[in-house]
VOBA-1610 file (N, C-alpha, C; in pm, whole numbers, padded with zeros to 5 digits, always signed):
BEGIN
Unk+00084-00122+00000Unk+00000+00000+00000Unk+00086+00126+00000Unk+00193+00121+00081Unk+00284+00236+00087Unk+00352+00260-00045Unk+00391+00151-00111Unk+00460+00163-00240Unk+00368+00225-00344Unk+00240+00182-00342Unk+00143+00238-00437Unk+00122+00386-00412Unk+00111+00421-00283Unk+00093+00562-00248Unk+00211+00646-00294Unk+00333+00594-00273Unk+00454+00666-00317Unk+00455+00683-00467Unk+00412+00579-00538Unk+00411+00586-00684Unk+00314+00691-00733Unk+00195+00694-00667Unk+00097+00795-00705Unk+00150+00934-00677Unk+00219+00950-00561Unk+00273+01080-00525Unk+00379+01125-00625Unk+00459+01031-00672Unk+00566+01065-00765Unk+00511+01106-00901Unk+00405+01033-00946Unk+00353+01058-01080Unk+00245+01165-01084Unk+00204+01213-00966Unk+00099+01315-00962Unk+00147+01443-01030Unk+00064+01504-01112Unk+00105+01625-01182Unk+00132+01740-01085Unk+00231+01817-01116Unk+00269+01932-01035Unk+00209+02058-01095Unk+00167+02149-01010Unk+00117+02277-01058Unk+00224+02345-01143Unk+00195+02382-01268Unk+00297+02440-01357Unk+00363+02565-01300Unk+00283+02649-01233Unk+00338+02772-01177Unk+00436+02739-01065Unk+00394+02645-00977Unk+00481+02605-00866Unk+00610+02544-00918Unk+00598+02458-01020Unk+00717+02396-01076Unk+00809+02500-01139Unk+00753+02596-01210Unk+00834+02700-01274Unk+00910+02782-01170Unk+00841+02818-01060Unk+00907+02895-00955Unk+01019+02815-00890Unk+00988+02688-00859Unk+01088+02602-00795Unk+01210+02583-00885Unk+01185+02554-01013Unk+01296+02531-01105Unk+01378+02658-01127Unk+01309+02773-01132Unk+01379+02901-01150Unk+01472+02928-01032Unk+01425+02900-00911Unk+01507+02922-00792Unk+01627+02828-00788Unk+01608+02704-00835Unk+01719+02609-00840Unk+01827+02658-00937Unk+01784+02705-01056Unk+01880+02756-01154Unk+01948+02883-01103Unk+01871+02969-01035Unk+01929+03090-00978Unk+02036+03055-00875Unk+02007+02956-00791Unk+02105+02912-00690Unk+02231+02860-00757Unk+02213+02785-00864Unk+02329+02733-00937Unk+02416+02846-00990Unk+02354+02950-01045Unk+02431+03062-01099Unk+02498+03144-00990Unk+02431+03158-00875Unk+02492+03231-00764Unk+02613+03157-00709Unk+02603+03024-00700Unk+02717+02945-00654Unk+02833+02959-00752Unk+02801+02959-00880Unk+02905+02976-00982Unk+02972+03112-00969Unk+02892+03216-00944Unk+02949+03350-00928Unk+03040+03357-00806Unk+03000+03290-00697Unk+03082+03293-00575Unk+03215+03221-00595Unk+03218+03127-00688Unk+03342+03054-00714Unk+03431+03126-00814Unk+03376+03229-00877Unk+03456+03312-00970Unk+03444+03456-00921Unk+03512+03492-00812Unk+03495+03626-00753Unk+03538+03739-00845Unk+03620+03707-00946Unk+03662+03813-01039Unk+03542+03875-01109Unk+03439+03794-01135Unk+03319+03845-01202Unk+03255+03956-01119Unk+03246+03934-00990Unk+03184+04033-00901Unk+03276+04154-00883Unk+03405+04128-00865Unk+03501+04237-00841Unk+03507+04331-00961Unk+03521+04276-01081Unk+03528+04360-01200Unk+03397+04434-01224Unk+03285+04370-01184Unk+03156+04437-01197Unk+03143+04555-01103Unk+03217+04554-00993Unk+03215+04664-00897Unk+03309+04777-00936Unk+03421+04742-00998Unk+03524+04842-01027Unk+03475+04948-01125Unk+03406+04906-01231Unk+03364+05001-01334Unk+03273+05111-01280Unk+03164+05079-01209Unk+03079+05188-01158Unk+03150+05277-01056Unk+03240+05219-00976Unk+03315+05300-00881Unk+03403+05399-00954Unk+03465+05354-01064Unk+03548+05444-01145Unk+03463+05558-01203Unk+03343+05524-01250Unk+03254+05627-01304Unk+03220+05732-01198Unk+03191+05686-01077Unk+03158+05780-00968Unk+03274+05875-00943Unk+03392+05820-00925Unk+03508+05902-00892Unk+03545+05995-01007Unk+03550+05942-01129Unk+03592+06024-01243Unk+03493+06135-01273Unk+03363+06101-01282Unk+03265+06203-01314Unk+03254+06306-01201Unk+03264+06261-01078Unk+03251+06353-00964Unk+03362+06457-00962Unk+03486+06412-00982Unk+03600+06501-00963Unk+03653+06561-01093Unk+03627+06496-01206Unk+03675+06551-01334Unk+03575+06651-01390Unk+03444+06616-01386Unk+03343+06704-01445Unk+03265+06784-01341Unk+03287+06755-01213Unk+03207+06816-01108Unk+03204+06967-01108Unk+03314+07032-01140Unk+03318+07178-01134Unk+03282+07248-01263Unk+03247+07172-01367Unk+03220+07233-01498Unk+03075+07217-01543Unk+02996+07141-01471Unk+02858+07116-01510Unk+02765+07216-01441Unk+02678+07277-01518Unk+02582+07373-01466Unk+02451+07302-01435Unk+02423+07288-01306Unk+02300+07220-01262Unk+02219+07319-01179Unk+02102+07356-01230Unk+02017+07449-01157Unk+02079+07586-01138Unk+02163+07628-01233Unk+02224+07760-01226Unk+02350+07767-01143Unk+02404+07653-01100Unk+02528+07653-01022Unk+02625+07546-01074Unk+02753+07572-01059Unk+02855+07474-01097Unk+02921+07414-00973Unk+02853+07420-00860Unk+02903+07362-00736Unk+02925+07212-00753Unk+03047+07162-00731Unk+03074+07018-00747Unk+02985+06931-00659Unk+02950+06979-00540Unk+02864+06902-00452Unk+02726+06881-00510Unk+02674+06984-00577Unk+02542+06974-00640Unk+02547+06873-00754Unk+02657+06879-00831Unk+02668+06785-00943Unk+02678+06641-00894Unk+02747+06618-00783Unk+02758+06480-00731Unk+02621+06424-00698Unk+02538+06506-00636Unk+02404+06458-00603Unk+02320+06440-00730Unk+02338+06527-00827Unk+02270+06514-00956Unk+02315+06387-01027Unk+02444+06358-01019Unk+02506+06250-01095Unk+02464+06111-01048Unk+02448+06092-00918Unk+02440+05958-00864Unk+02320+05879-00915Unk+02207+05941-00935Unk+02093+05867-00990Unk+02127+05812-01127Unk+02200+05890-01208Unk+02242+05844-01339Unk+02341+05728-01331Unk+02436+05737-01238Unk+02534+05629-01222Unk+02466+05501-01174Unk+02375+05515-01079Unk+02302+05397-01031Unk+02226+05330-01147Unk+02156+05411-01226Unk+02078+05356-01337Unk+02168+05295-01443Unk+02280+05360-01471Unk+02374+05304-01570Unk+02428+05170-01523Unk+02457+05159-01395Unk+02512+05035-01340Unk+02416+04918-01358Unk+02288+04940-01326Unk+02192+04830-01337Unk+02166+04792-01482Unk+02171+04888-01573Unk+02146+04855-01713Unk+02266+04788-01778Unk+02387+04821-01733Unk+02505+04759-01790Unk+02515+04611-01751Unk+02435+04568-01653Unk+02431+04425-01619Unk+02376+04343-01735Unk+02313+04411-01832Unk+02260+04344-01951Unk+02368+04265-02023Unk+02486+04325-02037Unk+02594+04260-02109Unk+02636+04131-02040Unk+02644+04133-01907Unk+02681+04014-01833Unk+02577+03904-01846Unk+02450+03942-01845Unk+02343+03843-01858Unk+02349+03776-01995Unk+02368+03857-02099Unk+02376+03801-02234Unk+02496+03711-02252Unk+02611+03753-02199Unk+02733+03673-02211Unk+02719+03541-02136Unk+02655+03544-02017Unk+02638+03423-01939Unk+02550+03321-02010Unk+02440+03368-02068Unk+02351+03277-02139Unk+02417+03223-02266Unk+02490+03310-02336Unk+02561+03265-02456Unk+02668+03162-02421Unk+02733+03181-02307Unk+02835+03086-02262Unk+02772+02950-02230Unk+02657+02951-02163Unk+02588+02826-02133Unk+02545+02755-02261Unk+02500+02833-02360Unk+02461+02774-02487Unk+02583+02714-02557Unk+02693+02788-02555Unk+02815+02746-02624Unk+02872+02617-02565Unk+02861+02602-02434Unk+02916+02484-02367Unk+02820+02365-02366Unk+02700+02384-02416Unk+02604+02275-02420Unk+02527+02255-02291Unk+02542+02348-02197Unk+02474+02333-02069Unk+02323+02344-02085Unk+02280+02429-02177Unk+02136+02446-02200Unk+02075+02315-02250Unk+02149+02242-02333Unk+02098+02113-02382Unk+02080+02015-02267Unk+02171+02020-02169Unk+02157+01931-02054Unk+02036+01970-01969Unk+02013+02099-01954Unk+01893+02143-01882Unk+01767+02097-01955Unk+01773+02102-02087Unk+01656+02066-02167Unk+01618+01919-02149Unk+01717+01836-02119Unk+01690+01693-02102Unk+01625+01662-01967Unk+01620+01761-01878Unk+01562+01741-01745Unk+01414+01777-01745Unk+01335+01715-01656Unk+01192+01748-01647Unk+01171+01879-01573Unk+01198+01988-01639Unk+01187+02120-01574Unk+01117+02218-01667Unk+01066+02325-01609Unk+00997+02427-01687Unk+01094+02493-01785Unk+01050+02512-01907Unk+01139+02567-02010Unk+01191+02707-01975Unk+01101+02793-01928Unk+01142+02931-01899Unk+01225+02944-01774Unk+01237+02836-01694Unk+01309+02844-01567Unk+01457+02872-01585Unk+01516+02822-01693Unk+01658+02842-01717Unk+01689+02992-01732Unk+01605+03060-01808Unk+01626+03203-01831Unk+01587+03285-01707Unk+01475+03249-01645Unk+01431+03323-01526Unk+01533+03309-01414Unk+01586+03188-01394Unk+01686+03165-01291Unk+01811+03246-01315Unk+01852+03254-01442Unk+01971+03332-01476Unk+01949+03480-01447Unk+01834+03533-01485Unk+01808+03676-01463Unk+01793+03707-01314Unk+01737+03614-01236Unk+01726+03636-01091Unk+01864+03640-01026Unk+01954+03552-01069Unk+02091+03553-01016Unk+02160+03684-01050Unk+02139+03733-01172Unk+02198+03862-01211Unk+02139+03975-01127Unk+02011+03962-01090Unk+01947+04064-01007Unk+02012+04071-00869Unk+02046+03955-00812Unk+02113+03952-00681Unk+02250+04018-00691Unk+02323+03987-00797Unk+02455+04049-00816Unk+02441+04200-00834Unk+02339+04243-00908Unk+02316+04386-00927Unk+02285+04455-00794Unk+02206+04390-00708Unk+02174+04447-00578Unk+02300+04465-00493Unk+02390+04367-00499Unk+02516+04378-00426Unk+02600+04494-00480Unk+02604+04507-00611Unk+02679+04616-00672Unk+02622+04752-00632Unk+02489+04763-00631Unk+02425+04889-00591Unk+02458+04925-00446Unk+02460+04826-00360Unk+02491+04851-00220Unk+02632+04908-00205Unk+02728+04845-00268Unk+02867+04893-00261Unk+02878+05031-00323Unk+02810+05051-00435Unk+02816+05180-00504Unk+02755+05290-00418Unk+02647+05260-00346Unk+02585+05360-00259Unk+02680+05401-00147Unk+02755+05304-00093Unk+02853+05336+00011Unk+02961+05428-00044Unk+03010+05399-00164Unk+03112+05484-00227Unk+03055+05623-00253Unk+02930+05630-00298Unk+02866+05759-00324Unk+02857+05844-00198Unk+02823+05781-00087Unk+02817+05853+00040Unk+02955+05907+00079Unk+03058+05831+00048Unk+03194+05873+00081Unk+03239+05995+00001Unk+03188+06008-00124Unk+03229+06122-00207Unk+03135+06241-00192Unk+03034+06229-00104Unk+02951+06346-00075Unk+02807+06339-00118Unk+02762+06226-00173Unk+02621+06214-00213Unk+02533+06200-00090Unk+02419+06268-00090Unk+02324+06260+00020Unk+02180+06254-00034Unk+02092+06192+00043Unk+01950+06193+00009Unk+01878+06289+00104Unk+01762+06340+00059Unk+01691+06442+00138Unk+01543+06408+00150Unk+01513+06279+00147Unk+01374+06235+00159Unk+01366+06126+00266Unk+01249+06065+00279Unk+01229+05962+00381Unk+01297+05832+00341Unk+01317+05747+00441Unk+01380+05618+00417Unk+01300+05533+00320Unk+01166+05541+00331Unk+01080+05465+00240Unk+01097+05509+00095Unk+01109+05639+00072Unk+01127+05688-00064Unk+01262+05646-00121Unk+01364+05645-00037Unk+01496+05600-00082Unk+01490+05453-00120Unk+01426+05371-00038Unk+01410+05229-00070Unk+01330+05212-00199Unk+01229+05297-00218Unk+01150+05292-00341Unk+01235+05319-00463Unk+01328+05415-00451Unk+01417+05447-00563Unk+01505+05327-00598Unk+01561+05262-00497Unk+01645+05146-00524Unk+01560+05030-00579Unk+01435+05021-00534Unk+01346+04919-00591Unk+01322+04942-00739Unk+01300+05068-00778Unk+01284+05101-00920Unk+01409+05067-00999Unk+01526+05095-00941Unk+01652+05064-01009Unk+01665+04914-01033Unk+01633+04834-00932Unk+01644+04689-00947Unk+01543+04637-01049Unk+01423+04694-01051Unk+01323+04654-01149Unk+01370+04687-01290Unk+01427+04806-01307Unk+01480+04844-01439Unk+01594+04752-01479Unk+01685+04723-01385Unk+01795+04632-01416Unk+01745+04494-01455Unk+01642+04445-01383Unk+01586+04314-01415Unk+01524+04315-01554Unk+01454+04424-01587Unk+01393+04435-01720Unk+01500+04431-01830Unk+01608+04503-01809Unk+01712+04510-01911Unk+01787+04377-01926Unk+01792+04295-01819Unk+01859+04166-01833Unk+01784+04075-01929Unk+01654+04097-01944Unk+01580+04017-02042Unk+01618+04056-02184Unk+01653+04182-02204Unk+01707+04222-02335Unk+01840+04149-02357Unk+01922+04142-02251Unk+02047+04069-02260Unk+02025+03922-02289Unk+01919+03864-02233Unk+01889+03723-02259Unk+01859+03699-02407Unk+01782+03790-02466Unk+01751+03778-02609Unk+01880+03787-02692Unk+01966+03880-02656Unk+02093+03894-02729Unk+02179+03769-02712Unk+02186+03717-02589Unk+02267+03598-02563Unk+02220+03477-02640Unk+02089+03467-02663Unk+02033+03355-02738Unk+02041+03376-02889Unk+02077+03497-02932Unk+02078+03530-03075Unk+02217+03524-03137Unk+02321+03511-03055Unk+02458+03510-03106Unk+02522+03374-03076Unk+02641+03354-03131Unk+02705+03223-03120Unk+02811+03213-03012Unk+02866+03326-02970Unk+02974+03322-02873Unk+02951+03423-02760Unk+03008+03399-02642Unk+02996+03495-02532Unk+03057+03631-02566Unk+03165+03630-02646Unk+03229+03757-02683Unk+03134+03843-02766Unk+03062+03779-02858Unk+02965+03853-02940Unk+02851+03905-02854Unk+02811+03826-02754Unk+02704+03870-02664Unk+02746+03991-02582Unk+02871+03992-02536Unk+02921+04106-02460Unk+02923+04232-02545Unk+02976+04219-02668Unk+02981+04336-02758Unk+02841+04382-02794Unk+02754+04287-02828Unk+02618+04322-02865Unk+02540+04381-02749Unk+02575+04341-02627Unk+02504+04393-02511Unk+02547+04532-02471Unk+02666+04574-02516Unk+02717+04706-02477Unk+02695+04813-02583Unk+02699+04776-02711Unk+02694+04874-02819Unk+02570+04963-02808Unk+02454+04903-02790Unk+02331+04982-02787Unk+02310+05053-02654Unk+02381+05008-02548Unk+02363+05070-02417Unk+02425+05209-02410Unk+02532+05233-02483Unk+02597+05364-02476Unk+02506+05477-02524Unk+02442+05467-02641Unk+02349+05575-02677Unk+02229+05585-02583Unk+02181+05470-02532Unk+02067+05474-02440Unk+02101+05549-02312Unk+02220+05524-02258Unk+02257+05587-02131Unk+02309+05729-02146Unk+02374+05760-02258Unk+02431+05894-02273Unk+02336+05993-02339Unk+02243+05943-02424Unk+02140+06034-02477Unk+02024+06030-02377Unk+02050+06086-02262Unk+01954+06084-02152Unk+01986+06199-02057Unk+01916+06202-01945Unk+01941+06304-01844Unk+02033+06255-01733Unk+02107+06146-01759Unk+02187+06083-01655Unk+02306+06169-01612Unk+02376+06227-01708Unk+02501+06296-01677Unk+02495+06447-01702Unk+02400+06489-01783Unk+02380+06633-01808Unk+02231+06662-01804Unk+02198+06787-01780Unk+02058+06830-01781Unk+02010+06829-01925Unk+01903+06754-01954Unk+01854+06744-02092Unk+01807+06879-02146Unk+01779+06976-02058Unk+01737+07109-02103Unk+01847+07179-02181Unk+01972+07135-02165Unk+02084+07196-02236Unk+02108+07134-02373Unk+02030+07033-02409Unk+02045+06968-02539Unk+01966+07042-02645Unk+01998+07015-02772Unk+01919+07070-02882Unk+01777+07015-02872Unk+01676+07087-02923Unk+01536+07046-02903Unk+01505+06902-02942Unk+01552+06857-03062Unk+01516+06722-03104Unk+01583+06616-03016Unk+01706+06644-02973Unk+01777+06548-02889Unk+01717+06546-02748Unk+01672+06662-02701Unk+01607+06667-02570Unk+01479+06585-02572Unk+01405+06591-02684Unk+01282+06514-02695Unk+01311+06364-02685Unk+01417+06321-02753Unk+01457+06180-02747Unk+01496+06142-02604Unk+01575+06228-02541Unk+01621+06200-02404Unk+01504+06194-02305Unk+01407+06284-02320Unk+01296+06289-02226Unk+01205+06167-02236Unk+01198+06104-02355Unk+01114+05986-02372Unk+01193+05856-02363Unk+01319+05867-02332Unk+01404+05751-02314Unk+01364+05678-02184Unk+01334+05548-02187Unk+01299+05475-02064Unk+01405+05487-01955Unk+01529+05494-01996Unk+01639+05509-01900Unk+01626+05642-01827Unk+01591+05749-01900Unk+01575+05881-01839Unk+01464+05883-01736Unk+01357+05807-01761Unk+01245+05803-01668Unk+01290+05748-01533Unk+01372+05642-01535Unk+01421+05585-01410Unk+01513+05682-01338Unk+01600+05749-01413Unk+01692+05847-01353Unk+01612+05960-01288Unk+01513+06011-01360Unk+01431+06120-01309Unk+01354+06077-01184Unk+01299+05955-01188Unk+01224+05904-01074Unk+01314+05893-00951Unk+01436+05847-00971Unk+01529+05833-00859Unk+01567+05969-00801Unk+01588+06067-00885Unk+01621+06202-00834Unk+01507+06255-00749Unk+01385+06233-00795Unk+01270+06279-00717Unk+01261+06206-00584Unk+01281+06075-00585Unk+01269+05997-00463Unk+01388+06018-00368Unk+01504+06050-00424Unk+01621+06081-00340Unk+01618+06225-00290Unk+01540+06310-00358Unk+01541+06452-00325Unk+01666+06521-00374Unk+01724+06470-00481Unk+01847+06528-00537Unk+01815+06635-00641Unk+01908+06726-00668Unk+01885+06831-00768Unk+01876+06773-00907Unk+01816+06850-00998Unk+01807+06809-01137Unk+01669+06764-01178Unk+01567+06794-01097Unk+01430+06759-01134Unk+01393+06833-01262Unk+01347+06759-01362Unk+01325+06815-01495Unk+01206+06912-01498Unk+01218+07011-01586Unk+01109+07105-01610Unk+01039+07075-01742Unk+01075+06963-01805Unk+01018+06926-01934Unk+00869+06895-01920Unk+00795+06922-02028Unk+00652+06892-02031Unk+00625+06748-02075Unk+00728+06674-02113Unk+00710+06536-02158Unk+00649+06452-02046Unk+00552+06365-02080Unk+00481+06287-01979Unk+00575+06204-01891Unk+00677+06136-01947Unk+00765+06056-01860Unk+00841+06140-01757Unk+00867+06265-01789Unk+00938+06351-01695Unk+00845+06409-01589Unk+00718+06426-01623Unk+00621+06477-01527Unk+00566+06367-01435Unk+00571+06242-01482Unk+00523+06128-01402Unk+00631+06019-01406Unk+00748+06054-01358Unk+00865+05969-01376Unk+00852+05833-01308Unk+00798+05829-01188Unk+00787+05702-01116Unk+00696+05606-01192Unk+00579+05655-01232Unk+00487+05571-01308Unk+00547+05532-01443Unk+00613+05627-01509Unk+00674+05598-01638Unk+00780+05489-01626Unk+00862+05498-01520Unk+00965+05397-01500Unk+00903+05259-01477Unk+00797+05254-01396Unk+00729+05126-01371Unk+00670+05069-01499Unk+00601+05154-01576Unk+00536+05108-01699Unk+00639+05061-01800Unk+00744+05139-01820Unk+00850+05099-01914Unk+00909+04963-01874Unk+00939+04946-01746Unk+01004+04823-01701Unk+00912+04702-01722Unk+00785+04717-01687Unk+00690+04605-01704Unk+00675+04570-01851Unk+00667+04671-01937Unk+00655+04646-02081Unk+00779+04575-02135Unk+00897+04620-02093Unk+01020+04556-02140Unk+01025+04410-02096Unk+00988+04382-01971Unk+00987+04244-01922Unk+00889+04160-02003Unk+00768+04212-02022Unk+00665+04136-02094Unk+00709+04105-02236Unk+00765+04203-02305Unk+00802+04184-02445Unk+00925+04095-02458Unk+01031+04128-02386Unk+01157+04057-02408Unk+01162+03922-02338Unk+01085+03902-02232Unk+01078+03767-02175Unk+01008+03673-02273Unk+00902+03722-02336Unk+00832+03642-02436Unk+00926+03606-02552Unk+01000+03706-02601Unk+01094+03681-02711Unk+01204+03585-02669Unk+01254+03601-02545Unk+01363+03516-02498Unk+01318+03371-02486Unk+01199+03348-02430Unk+01149+03211-02415Unk+01127+03147-02552Unk+01075+03223-02647Unk+01056+03170-02782Unk+01189+03134-02847Unk+01288+03220-02830Unk+01419+03192-02888Unk+01482+03071-02819Unk+01462+03061-02688Unk+01516+02947-02614Unk+01456+02816-02664Unk+01326+02817-02687Unk+01260+02695-02735Unk+01305+02658-02875Unk+01321+02758-02962Unk+01366+02729-03099Unk+01513+02687-03102Unk+01593+02744-03010Unk+01735+02712-03007Unk+01761+02573-02953Unk+01670+02523-02867Unk+01690+02391-02807Unk+01598+02286-02865Unk+01524+02323-02971Unk+01431+02228-03032Unk+01506+02119-03109
//
């Protein structure tokens, strides 16, 4: 009787949602363990944003006009929302390279042979990247405080800003997943993941006030999803540089950032899962 009961328990169908969540967490754990065994990945991921903070703060700090002043302290507070947003979006390249590497080594084929949810491989990878991004943000915030960055709002609003940053970073990793599944080598995924990020991050309000741009370029910057997150963070941090633009994303930056992120996840997760299924078919 016990053997029959065990057999029924083993063959009983599992709720697809529950199985997908469980499998995604298992894959995420696997990727986190892999990251911990290759600390260079985390260290190099921390060095770049720290360099950006120091270089932009001290090299450009006294030459940028923010709100009618060139005070370096004002620019540091203006800058940090942009650096935070750039850091989470640049995780896209790492996500794409990681997935391309797994494809190149045949690991994805081994996952495919297991009784697991198809989308779990990609979801687990993006969740692991989200944990690494959160760690990077924490270290970066400590460095920012050391160079003079301060917030002027409530603790809840500050946490909300970091939550928006992590959501944006998670959304962009799905773009990286699509790129990683579309190329043949990790090197191509890294290059493909960075090329488009430079215009997205620099044609924005991250490092300069978009009001100083030519009209057509300002329009592009104001409707840039990246700019919406930067603007939302400045508002939630209480930092200088709140936009005077009439563009809807700049007037409702928090909502715009949320909407952009959800749309990016919905679109690119669908594309990534389809590409994953066709690549492993």
